[in-house]
C-alpha positions, 0 to 999 in steps of 0.5 A, a space after each residue: 388352948 387346952 388339948 386332949 390328953 394322951 391315953 393313960 392320963 387321969 383327968 379328962 379335959 373339958 374339950 372331950 365330948 361323949 357321943 352316941 351314933 345310931 347306924 341301922 341296928 347298931 349303936 356307937 358310943 365314943 368320945 370326940 376331941 374339940 381342941 387338939 394339936 395339929 395331926 400328922 395324918 399317915 396316908 396308909 392309916 384310916 382316920 376316924 372323925 365326927 361331923 354332922 352327927 355321923 362318924 366318918 373314915 378316910 385314909 390320910 385325910 379328915 374333916 371334923 372332930 377326931 375320935 379320941 378315947 374309948 369306942 364301943 359298938 353295940 347291937 340292937 339288943 345292947 350286946 357289945 360287938 366291938 371295943 377299942 381306943 382311938 388317939 386323935 382319930 387313929 385306932 390304937 392298942 387292943 381292939 376286940 370284936 365279939 359275936 352277938 352271942 358274946 363269944 370273942 370273934 377276934 383281937 386286933 392290935 393297932 399302933 398309930 392307926 396301922 395293924 401292929 402284930 398278929 390278928 387273932 381270929 377265933 372261929 
């Protein structure tokens, strides 16, 4: 059974699928993982998963396919509002948010779905 590759590996496995989800005036572009190792979900961390055409979020639980890889949120004018990475449903690494005018709003660091370090907010 193939598993999703960890971040940093070069080849993309066949069991990743690109998805696009429209929510109101925003569009989310990301990938989901179809086959994955058993995930030990931390009760304090939010887990993000895809089911029935929607992206869902739960603390300590999931039902569906985990988000895995690059995540981008755009407004209706195609302005990038948020960008980051998921690893088996958990936010990881640097997450950046922008205002609709393109100015950086904040930078957040995550490790295994939990805030890791300081939140940098730009006013």
